[in-house]
N, CA, C and O of each residue as an XYZ file, in Angstrom:
700
protein
N      19.522    -32.274    -14.550
C      19.240    -31.246    -13.568
C      19.815    -31.702    -12.228
O      19.617    -32.849    -11.827
N      20.513    -30.826    -11.548
C      21.111    -31.199    -10.276
C      20.055    -31.239     -9.175
O      18.975    -30.664     -9.310
N      20.385    -31.923     -8.095
C      19.490    -31.990     -6.942
C      19.208    -30.603     -6.390
O      18.138    -30.351     -5.836
N      20.156    -29.722     -6.543
C      20.045    -28.358     -6.021
C      18.803    -27.642     -6.554
O      18.236    -26.799     -5.859
N      18.378    -27.961     -7.763
C      17.283    -27.245     -8.394
C      16.020    -28.080     -8.560
O      15.241    -27.837     -9.482
N      15.807    -29.046     -7.697
C      14.603    -29.873     -7.774
C      13.643    -29.508     -6.652
O      14.055    -29.106     -5.564
N      12.368    -29.655     -6.937
C      11.352    -29.444     -5.910
C      10.858    -30.797     -5.422
O      11.082    -31.826     -6.058
N      10.193    -30.774     -4.296
C       9.595    -31.985     -3.739
C       8.296    -31.586     -3.049
O       8.175    -30.453     -2.581
N       7.324    -32.488     -2.975
C       6.035    -32.158     -2.358
C       6.220    -31.691     -0.912
O       6.969    -32.286     -0.137
N       5.522    -30.620     -0.580
C       5.554    -30.092      0.776
C       6.702    -29.148      1.055
O       6.738    -28.522      2.114
N       7.650    -29.028      0.125
C       8.782    -28.122      0.322
C       8.380    -26.678      0.091
O       7.428    -26.399     -0.638
N       9.097    -25.775      0.704
C       8.885    -24.333      0.527
C      10.067    -23.805     -0.273
O      11.222    -24.055      0.070
N       9.767    -23.064     -1.354
C      10.815    -22.660     -2.280
C      10.724    -21.182     -2.648
O       9.644    -20.593     -2.700
N      11.891    -20.610     -2.900
C      12.007    -19.290     -3.511
C      12.232    -19.554     -4.990
O      13.193    -20.230     -5.358
N      11.354    -19.025     -5.848
C      11.491    -19.226     -7.288
C      11.459    -17.884     -8.008
O      10.833    -16.926     -7.557
N      12.140    -17.848     -9.116
C      12.134    -16.678     -9.986
C      11.790    -17.138    -11.387
O      12.451    -18.017    -11.938
N      10.757    -16.544    -11.964
C      10.370    -16.799    -13.346
C      10.769    -15.561    -14.140
O      10.336    -14.451    -13.830
N      11.588    -15.753    -15.157
C      12.165    -14.626    -15.883
C      11.779    -14.666    -17.354
O      11.837    -15.717    -17.993
N      11.389    -13.522    -17.881
C      11.091    -13.375    -19.302
C      12.419    -13.463    -20.071
O      13.440    -12.945    -19.620
N      12.392    -14.118    -21.225
C      13.608    -14.226    -22.043
C      14.197    -12.838    -22.283
O      13.473    -11.862    -22.478
N      15.514    -12.777    -22.264
C      16.195    -11.514    -22.530
C      15.905    -10.429    -21.504
O      16.226     -9.261    -21.725
N      15.312    -10.802    -20.406
C      14.923     -9.840    -19.357
C      14.071     -8.707    -19.945
O      14.191     -7.551    -19.539
N      13.219     -9.056    -20.896
C      12.355     -8.067    -21.561
C      11.316     -7.567    -20.565
O      10.679     -8.363    -19.876
N      11.147     -6.268    -20.488
C      10.253     -5.654    -19.493
C       8.796     -5.639    -19.960
O       8.250     -4.593    -20.311
N       8.190     -6.810    -19.956
C       6.804     -6.986    -20.401
C       5.810     -6.482    -19.358
O       4.775     -5.913    -19.703
N       6.129     -6.692    -18.084
C       5.152     -6.409    -17.036
C       5.094     -4.945    -16.633
O       4.588     -4.609    -15.563
N       5.610     -4.078    -17.487
C       5.380     -2.643    -17.309
C       3.965     -2.288    -17.764
O       3.445     -1.225    -17.425
N       3.352     -3.178    -18.527
C       1.968     -3.012    -18.962
C       1.062     -3.747    -17.976
O       1.255     -4.933    -17.713
N       0.096     -3.050    -17.447
C      -0.780     -3.613    -16.411
C      -1.526     -4.851    -16.903
O      -1.698     -5.801    -16.139
N      -1.975     -4.866    -18.166
C      -2.767     -5.993    -18.640
C      -1.979     -7.306    -18.612
O      -2.568     -8.372    -18.430
N      -0.667     -7.243    -18.788
C       0.136     -8.460    -18.748
C       0.360     -8.910    -17.303
O       0.328    -10.106    -17.013
N       0.585     -7.972    -16.412
C       0.714     -8.313    -14.989
C      -0.611     -8.845    -14.449
O      -0.627     -9.778    -13.646
N      -1.722     -8.255    -14.888
C      -3.042     -8.760    -14.478
C      -3.245    -10.205    -14.941
O      -3.861    -11.002    -14.234
N      -2.737    -10.539    -16.110
C      -2.838    -11.915    -16.619
C      -2.065    -12.874    -15.715
O      -2.507    -13.996    -15.472
N      -0.930    -12.437    -15.230
C      -0.143    -13.251    -14.304
C      -0.928    -13.484    -13.014
O      -1.016    -14.616    -12.538
N      -1.495    -12.427    -12.450
C      -2.282    -12.543    -11.221
C      -3.460    -13.493    -11.435
O      -3.719    -14.367    -10.607
N      -4.162    -13.317    -12.538
C      -5.313    -14.173    -12.837
C      -4.906    -15.647    -12.889
O      -5.596    -16.505    -12.339
N      -3.807    -15.931    -13.537
C      -3.384    -17.317    -13.694
C      -2.738    -17.885    -12.439
O      -2.851    -19.084    -12.188
N      -2.070    -17.065    -11.649
C      -1.593    -17.543    -10.350
C      -2.788    -17.899     -9.465
O      -2.777    -18.924     -8.783
N      -3.815    -17.053     -9.476
C      -5.016    -17.352     -8.693
C      -5.681    -18.646     -9.166
O      -6.193    -19.409     -8.347
N      -5.678    -18.897    -10.463
C      -6.217    -20.160    -10.975
C      -5.428    -21.338    -10.400
O      -6.011    -22.321     -9.941
N      -4.098    -21.230    -10.430
C      -3.262    -22.313     -9.907
C      -3.465    -22.494     -8.406
O      -3.398    -23.616     -7.904
N      -3.708    -21.414     -7.695
C      -3.972    -21.494     -6.259
C      -5.292    -22.212     -6.009
O      -5.370    -23.089     -5.149
N      -6.324    -21.846     -6.751
C      -7.652    -22.432     -6.548
C      -7.764    -23.864     -7.057
O      -8.481    -24.673     -6.469
N      -7.065    -24.186     -8.143
C      -7.302    -25.450     -8.842
C      -6.131    -26.434     -8.888
O      -6.335    -27.606     -9.203
N      -4.929    -25.990     -8.587
C      -3.772    -26.871     -8.759
C      -2.973    -27.081     -7.474
O      -1.961    -27.782     -7.488
N      -3.408    -26.488     -6.376
C      -2.714    -26.695     -5.109
C      -1.520    -25.796     -4.874
O      -0.730    -26.060     -3.967
N      -1.361    -24.736     -5.665
C      -0.275    -23.791     -5.451
C      -0.557    -22.968     -4.201
O      -1.689    -22.544     -3.966
N       0.472    -22.751     -3.412
C       0.386    -21.878     -2.242
C       1.464    -20.821     -2.387
O       2.647    -21.142     -2.500
N       1.054    -19.555     -2.384
C       1.999    -18.446     -2.511
C       1.993    -17.676     -1.198
O       0.946    -17.230     -0.728
N       3.173    -17.526     -0.615
C       3.322    -16.853      0.674
C       3.817    -15.420      0.503
O       3.514    -14.550      1.319
N       4.573    -15.185     -0.553
C       5.071    -13.844     -0.880
C       5.354    -13.827     -2.373
O       5.727    -14.846     -2.955
N       5.174    -12.655     -2.994
C       5.446    -12.548     -4.430
C       5.701    -11.093     -4.802
O       5.379    -10.172     -4.051
N       6.279    -10.917     -5.962
C       6.446     -9.596     -6.559
C       6.596     -9.788     -8.061
O       7.412    -10.590     -8.515
N       5.809     -9.049     -8.823
C       5.937     -9.061    -10.282
C       6.739     -7.825    -10.669
O       6.232     -6.704    -10.624
N       7.973     -8.035    -11.042
C       8.846     -6.967    -11.500
C       8.655     -6.808    -13.013
O       7.986     -7.644    -13.622
N       9.208     -5.784    -13.632
C       8.992     -5.582    -15.070
C       9.382     -6.770    -15.956
O       8.745     -7.002    -16.983
N      10.411     -7.517    -15.575
C      10.883     -8.612    -16.436
C      10.894     -9.979    -15.763
O      11.302    -10.966    -16.375
N      10.454    -10.048    -14.520
C      10.500    -11.323    -13.814
C       9.539    -11.314    -12.629
O       8.999    -10.281    -12.234
N       9.352    -12.515    -12.081
C       8.467    -12.702    -10.933
C       9.245    -13.463     -9.866
O       9.909    -14.458    -10.156
N       9.156    -12.985     -8.635
C       9.716    -13.714     -7.500
C       8.562    -14.241     -6.665
O       7.541    -13.569     -6.514
N       8.722    -15.444     -6.122
C       7.714    -16.015     -5.234
C       8.374    -16.877     -4.165
O       9.412    -17.498     -4.391
N       7.745    -16.894     -3.005
C       7.973    -17.946     -2.017
C       6.710    -18.777     -2.106
O       5.611    -18.293     -1.835
N       6.876    -20.036     -2.490
C       5.707    -20.866     -2.790
C       5.944    -22.322     -2.423
O       7.076    -22.774     -2.249
N       4.835    -23.032     -2.315
C       4.851    -24.474     -2.106
C       3.646    -25.049     -2.832
O       2.853    -24.312     -3.417
N       3.517    -26.357     -2.791
C       2.354    -26.992     -3.402
C       2.129    -28.346     -2.761
O       2.998    -28.901     -2.090
N       0.945    -28.851     -2.989
C       0.618    -30.185     -2.486
C       1.358    -31.248     -3.282
O       1.768    -32.271     -2.732
N       1.529    -31.009     -4.573
C       2.275    -31.920     -5.440
C       3.639    -31.337     -5.736
O       4.247    -30.692     -4.883
N       4.120    -31.566     -6.951
C       5.412    -31.013     -7.342
C       5.238    -29.574     -7.829
O       4.527    -29.328     -8.804
N       5.871    -28.652     -7.169
C       5.817    -27.246     -7.557
C       6.322    -27.059     -8.986
O       5.792    -26.234     -9.730
N       7.334    -27.816     -9.366
C       7.886    -27.677    -10.719
C       6.849    -27.997    -11.793
O       6.865    -27.382    -12.859
N       5.945    -28.947    -11.535
C       4.894    -29.273    -12.503
C       3.903    -28.110    -12.643
O       3.492    -27.776    -13.754
N       3.526    -27.503    -11.529
C       2.601    -26.369    -11.564
C       3.244    -25.195    -12.295
O       2.600    -24.551    -13.123
N       4.509    -24.917    -11.992
C       5.205    -23.800    -12.641
C       5.355    -24.037    -14.138
O       5.223    -23.106    -14.932
N       5.632    -25.282    -14.525
C       5.739    -25.615    -15.959
C       4.428    -25.304    -16.679
O       4.425    -24.663    -17.730
N       3.311    -25.765    -16.102
C       1.999    -25.520    -16.710
C       1.649    -24.032    -16.706
O       1.117    -23.508    -17.684
N       1.953    -23.363    -15.602
C       1.701    -21.921    -15.494
C       2.466    -21.156    -16.569
O       1.906    -20.292    -17.243
N       3.747    -21.479    -16.725
C       4.563    -20.787    -17.716
C       4.081    -21.071    -19.133
O       4.044    -20.168    -19.969
N       3.716    -22.303    -19.405
C       3.229    -22.667    -20.731
C       1.958    -21.885    -21.075
O       1.843    -21.302    -22.153
N       1.025    -21.887    -20.152
C      -0.260    -21.218    -20.400
C      -0.101    -19.698    -20.478
O      -0.618    -19.071    -21.402
N       0.608    -19.104    -19.518
C       0.723    -17.639    -19.512
C       1.510    -17.133    -20.714
O       1.228    -16.049    -21.225
N       2.482    -17.895    -21.167
C       3.232    -17.442    -22.343
C       2.311    -17.331    -23.556
O       2.383    -16.362    -24.311
N       1.448    -18.324    -23.736
C       0.507    -18.283    -24.862
C      -0.482    -17.129    -24.707
O      -0.779    -16.427    -25.674
N      -0.984    -16.938    -23.504
C      -1.968    -15.884    -23.252
C      -1.378    -14.494    -23.496
O      -1.991    -13.663    -24.166
N      -0.193    -14.248    -22.951
C       0.404    -12.913    -23.080
C       0.835    -12.647    -24.510
O       0.667    -11.529    -24.999
N       1.380    -13.625    -25.186
C       1.738    -13.429    -26.602
C       0.487    -13.137    -27.419
O       0.515    -12.285    -28.307
N      -0.606    -13.830    -27.133
C      -1.873    -13.552    -27.832
C      -2.356    -12.133    -27.536
O      -2.833    -11.439    -28.434
N      -2.236    -11.707    -26.298
C      -2.618    -10.332    -25.944
C      -1.788     -9.327    -26.742
O      -2.317     -8.334    -27.242
N      -0.508     -9.586    -26.855
C       0.372     -8.687    -27.619
C      -0.044     -8.676    -29.081
O      -0.145     -7.611    -29.690
N      -0.286     -9.852    -29.648
C      -0.686     -9.942    -31.059
C      -2.001     -9.208    -31.325
O      -2.160     -8.572    -32.367
N      -2.931     -9.295    -30.393
C      -4.262     -8.705    -30.571
C      -4.328     -7.222    -30.219
O      -5.323     -6.561    -30.516
N      -3.297     -6.703    -29.601
C      -3.330     -5.337    -29.095
C      -3.192     -4.300    -30.209
O      -2.356     -4.427    -31.104
N      -4.029     -3.279    -30.128
C      -3.902     -2.128    -31.027
C      -3.102     -1.020    -30.353
O      -2.692     -0.059    -31.005
N      -2.879     -1.154    -29.048
C      -2.210     -0.116    -28.272
C      -0.767     -0.440    -27.938
O      -0.033      0.436    -27.480
N      -0.341     -1.675    -28.155
C       1.024     -2.066    -27.801
C       2.001     -1.465    -28.795
O       2.109     -1.926    -29.931
N       2.720     -0.419    -28.354
C       3.645      0.289    -29.241
C       4.878     -0.548    -29.592
O       5.570     -0.256    -30.568
N       5.150     -1.571    -28.811
C       6.334     -2.403    -29.049
C       5.961     -3.757    -29.631
O       6.758     -4.693    -29.564
N       4.775     -3.881    -30.198
C       4.273     -5.177    -30.665
C       5.259     -5.900    -31.584
O       5.614     -7.048    -31.316
N       5.701     -5.262    -32.645
C       6.584     -5.914    -33.611
C       7.897     -6.327    -32.955
O       8.392     -7.430    -33.186
N       8.455     -5.445    -32.140
C       9.715     -5.739    -31.485
C       9.564     -6.894    -30.502
O      10.399     -7.798    -30.484
N       8.512     -6.878    -29.683
C       8.286     -7.955    -28.720
C       8.138     -9.301    -29.425
O       8.779    -10.278    -29.039
N       7.304     -9.354    -30.448
C       7.096    -10.614    -31.167
C       8.388    -11.080    -31.849
O       8.690    -12.273    -31.882
N       9.136    -10.128    -32.385
C      10.430    -10.457    -32.995
C      11.362    -11.085    -31.959
O      12.016    -12.092    -32.232
N      11.418    -10.487    -30.773
C      12.312    -10.994    -29.730
C      11.885    -12.376    -29.238
O      12.729    -13.249    -29.037
N      10.582    -12.580    -29.043
C      10.107    -13.885    -28.591
C      10.349    -14.956    -29.657
O      10.608    -16.115    -29.331
N      10.265    -14.568    -30.919
C      10.567    -15.495    -32.016
C      12.070    -15.789    -32.068
O      12.482    -16.930    -32.281
N      12.873    -14.755    -31.872
C      14.329    -14.911    -31.846
C      14.751    -15.924    -30.790
O      15.558    -16.810    -31.070
N      14.218    -15.804    -29.588
C      14.575    -16.728    -28.513
C      14.049    -18.138    -28.792
O      14.691    -19.118    -28.414
N      12.912    -18.250    -29.437
C      12.372    -19.574    -29.784
C      13.266    -20.287    -30.789
O      13.416    -21.507    -30.738
N      13.853    -19.530    -31.693
C      14.731    -20.124    -32.702
C      15.967    -20.765    -32.082
O      16.587    -21.637    -32.690
N      16.324    -20.338    -30.884
C      17.494    -20.886    -30.198
C      17.140    -22.034    -29.256
O      17.994    -22.520    -28.514
N      15.877    -22.466    -29.287
C      15.433    -23.521    -28.378
C      14.525    -24.480    -29.132
O      13.459    -24.082    -29.601
N      14.924    -25.712    -29.252
C      14.163    -26.695    -30.028
C      12.822    -27.061    -29.403
O      11.990    -27.682    -30.065
N      12.590    -26.689    -28.130
C      11.343    -27.031    -27.445
C      10.195    -26.069    -27.784
O       9.047    -26.329    -27.422
N      10.489    -24.987    -28.460
C       9.469    -23.988    -28.758
C       9.119    -24.005    -30.237
O       9.996    -24.076    -31.099
N       7.823    -23.938    -30.515
C       7.375    -23.962    -31.900
C       7.624    -22.616    -32.582
O       8.330    -22.547    -33.587
N       7.042    -21.551    -32.032
C       7.146    -20.246    -32.690
C       7.722    -19.172    -31.788
O       8.556    -18.376    -32.222
N       7.287    -19.140    -30.537
C       7.710    -18.092    -29.612
C       8.201    -18.704    -28.302
O       7.737    -19.764    -27.883
N       9.132    -18.026    -27.674
C       9.529    -18.370    -26.310
C       9.362    -17.120    -25.475
O       9.945    -16.081    -25.785
N       8.572    -17.210    -24.418
C       8.310    -16.078    -23.535
C       9.158    -16.150    -22.271
O       9.810    -15.175    -21.896
N       9.147    -17.312    -21.614
C       9.859    -17.492    -20.346
C      11.204    -18.161    -20.560
O      11.349    -18.985    -21.463
N      12.187    -17.818    -19.745
C      13.422    -18.594    -19.692
C      13.076    -19.991    -19.195
O      12.089    -20.167    -18.480
N      13.866    -20.968    -19.560
C      13.549    -22.364    -19.259
C      13.655    -22.716    -17.782
O      12.915    -23.577    -17.306
N      14.537    -22.085    -17.061
C      14.804    -22.493    -15.684
C      14.041    -21.646    -14.670
O      13.666    -20.508    -14.955
N      13.814    -22.211    -13.485
C      13.205    -21.504    -12.360
C      14.166    -21.448    -11.176
O      14.031    -20.595    -10.298
N      15.121    -22.347    -11.157
C      16.097    -22.486    -10.079
C      15.476    -22.341     -8.698
O      15.809    -21.409     -7.966
N      14.576    -23.251     -8.333
C      13.963    -23.163     -7.004
C      15.010    -23.340     -5.903
O      15.848    -24.240     -5.959
N      14.941    -22.477     -4.923
C      15.837    -22.563     -3.779
C      15.019    -23.051     -2.594
O      14.028    -22.431     -2.211
N      15.441    -24.158     -2.026
C      14.755    -24.766     -0.890
C      14.924    -23.865      0.337
O      16.046    -23.534      0.723
N      13.815    -23.479      0.938
C      13.842    -22.630      2.134
C      13.590    -23.507      3.351
O      12.499    -24.053      3.515
N      14.583    -23.638      4.189
C      14.481    -24.611      5.270
C      14.663    -24.022      6.664
O      14.519    -24.746      7.650
N      14.972    -22.740      6.776
C      15.043    -22.112      8.098
C      14.244    -20.818      8.082
O      14.075    -20.199      7.031
N      13.757    -20.415      9.237
C      12.979    -19.172      9.351
C      13.811    -17.970      8.916
O      13.279    -17.034      8.319
N      15.097    -17.987      9.206
C      15.972    -16.865      8.831
C      16.053    -16.719      7.311
O      15.960    -15.608      6.789
N      16.225    -17.821      6.611
C      16.316    -17.790      5.144
C      14.967    -17.387      4.537
O      14.919    -16.625      3.571
N      13.889    -17.894      5.101
C      12.547    -17.524      4.612
C      12.348    -16.021      4.753
O      11.908    -15.367      3.808
N      12.665    -15.467      5.913
C      12.532    -14.022      6.140
C      13.416    -13.224      5.191
O      12.994    -12.187      4.678
N      14.642    -13.697      4.952
C      15.549    -13.008      4.030
C      14.945    -12.944      2.624
O      14.975    -11.897      1.976
N      14.402    -14.063      2.162
C      13.840    -14.107      0.806
C      12.580    -13.243      0.705
O      12.385    -12.553     -0.296
N      11.734    -13.275      1.717
C      10.526    -12.434      1.689
C      10.911    -10.959      1.703
O      10.319    -10.162      0.975
N      11.883    -10.588      2.512
C      12.349     -9.195      2.526
C      12.945     -8.813      1.175
O      12.709     -7.709      0.684
N      13.711     -9.711      0.578
C      14.280     -9.459     -0.751
C      13.168     -9.217     -1.769
O      13.233     -8.273     -2.557
N      12.151    -10.072     -1.746
C      11.025     -9.940     -2.678
C      10.336     -8.595     -2.491
O      10.097     -7.879     -3.464
N      10.022     -8.251     -1.268
C       9.288     -7.010     -0.997
C      10.133     -5.768     -1.266
O       9.593     -4.734     -1.658
N      11.442     -5.851     -1.063
C      12.318     -4.702     -1.289
C      12.733     -4.545     -2.748
O      13.287     -3.511     -3.120
N      12.480     -5.539     -3.570
C      12.917     -5.517     -4.971
C      12.449     -4.273     -5.729
O      13.273     -3.621     -6.369
N      11.153     -3.915     -5.684
C      10.735     -2.711     -6.412
C      11.281     -1.414     -5.810
O      11.445     -0.425     -6.525
N      11.559     -1.407     -4.523
C      12.167     -0.230     -3.885
C      13.607     -0.092     -4.366
O      14.032      0.993     -4.764
N      14.354     -1.190     -4.330
C      15.751     -1.167     -4.772
C      15.884     -0.855     -6.259
O      16.901     -0.315     -6.694
N      14.859     -1.194     -7.037
C      14.872     -0.892     -8.473
C      14.427      0.545     -8.754
O      14.474      0.993     -9.900
N      13.996      1.269     -7.718
C      13.576      2.660     -7.889
C      12.173      2.812     -8.439
O      11.813      3.888     -8.916
N      11.368      1.751     -8.381
C      10.004      1.825     -8.913
C       9.043      2.480     -7.926
O       8.080      3.129     -8.335
N       9.299      2.313     -6.631
C       8.507      2.933     -5.557
C       9.458      3.294     -4.425
O      10.599      2.834     -4.389
N       8.981      4.118     -3.508
C       9.813      4.475     -2.358
C       9.510      3.611     -1.136
O      10.314      3.534     -0.207
N       8.343      2.961     -1.143
C       7.975      2.066     -0.056
C       7.390      0.787     -0.644
O       6.579      0.836     -1.569
N       7.801     -0.348     -0.107
C       7.371     -1.643     -0.636
C       5.853     -1.782     -0.647
O       5.296     -2.356     -1.583
N       5.189     -1.276      0.356
C       3.731     -1.417      0.449
C       2.991     -0.672     -0.658
O       1.799     -0.898     -0.863
N       3.675      0.201     -1.363
C       3.050      0.983     -2.439
C       3.097      0.280     -3.791
O       2.437      0.718     -4.733
N       3.860     -0.796     -3.902
C       3.982     -1.485     -5.183
C       2.764     -2.384     -5.391
O       2.508     -3.279     -4.586
N       2.024     -2.150     -6.451
C       0.744     -2.807     -6.684
C       0.878     -4.323     -6.803
O       0.071     -5.054     -6.229
N       1.871     -4.804     -7.529
C       1.983     -6.237     -7.811
C       2.955     -6.921     -6.857
O       3.953     -7.509     -7.274
N       2.637     -6.831     -5.566
C       3.483     -7.407     -4.532
C       2.645     -7.793     -3.322
O       1.623     -7.173     -3.030
N       3.097     -8.823     -2.628
C       2.411     -9.199     -1.392
C       2.677     -8.196     -0.281
O       2.029     -8.264      0.763
N       3.605     -7.271     -0.469
C       3.810     -6.202      0.514
C       2.645     -5.215      0.495
O       2.446     -4.468      1.453
N       1.878     -5.211     -0.592
C       0.720     -4.333     -0.735
C      -0.512     -5.046     -0.173
O      -0.879     -6.126     -0.637
N      -1.132     -4.445      0.809
C      -2.295     -5.064      1.473
C      -3.478     -5.252      0.521
O      -4.360     -6.068      0.790
N      -3.508     -4.514     -0.577
C      -4.616     -4.586     -1.519
C      -4.349     -5.533     -2.696
O      -5.061     -5.490     -3.698
N      -3.336     -6.380     -2.579
C      -3.038     -7.309     -3.670
C      -4.259     -8.169     -3.995
O      -5.061     -8.506     -3.124
N      -4.367     -8.506     -5.259
C      -5.484     -9.350     -5.711
C      -5.111    -10.830     -5.747
O      -5.930    -11.671     -6.117
N      -3.877    -11.147     -5.363
C      -3.462    -12.540     -5.337
C      -3.939    -13.189     -4.043
O      -3.872    -12.583     -2.974
N      -4.414    -14.411     -4.147
C      -4.917    -15.162     -3.002
C      -3.742    -15.772     -2.245
O      -3.349    -16.912     -2.494
N      -3.197    -15.004     -1.330
C      -2.012    -15.424     -0.590
C      -2.345    -16.434      0.489
O      -3.436    -16.434      1.059
N      -1.375    -17.293      0.755
C      -1.480    -18.250      1.854
C      -1.109    -17.506      3.136
O      -0.029    -16.923      3.234
N      -1.986    -17.530      4.086
C      -1.739    -16.853      5.368
C      -1.629    -17.889      6.471
O      -2.401    -18.847      6.523
N      -0.661    -17.686      7.351
C      -0.496    -18.618      8.483
C      -1.512    -18.357      9.562
O      -1.519    -19.046     10.583
């Protein structure tokens, strides 16, 4: 792994967590709620600090930091949430794409020796070190404008799973 994609304690980073194949899992509220629940767990118990975020249909953007290594928290978060969401899909009687989703997650796992049965997340996070106020503002604006640019809402503040929404359930770090 190059130095470009490493985290360090106390650093502020822009990270993107992407579902394999860019599969649009987070169009279902219960899966996005699982992400919020587990991000809040990491905030309360693992030292994660989230300053801005957006859960898009197939990926998550965050500006985040941590007391320890952010990469360790993200690794654990991805491991746990992948198991939880796959279990939710398996147990669902309402998921119309159940067979296809499980097939796709199994397909991606077969191409990666690190996965036993299913792969939910892409392996990389490519954290980008944010070191100036201008770059931080650019990334936060990008995150908040993402659902608008994708045509999901007309105003960023209306997107439920974003820090642009004042009613977000994520425990954001406030200055």
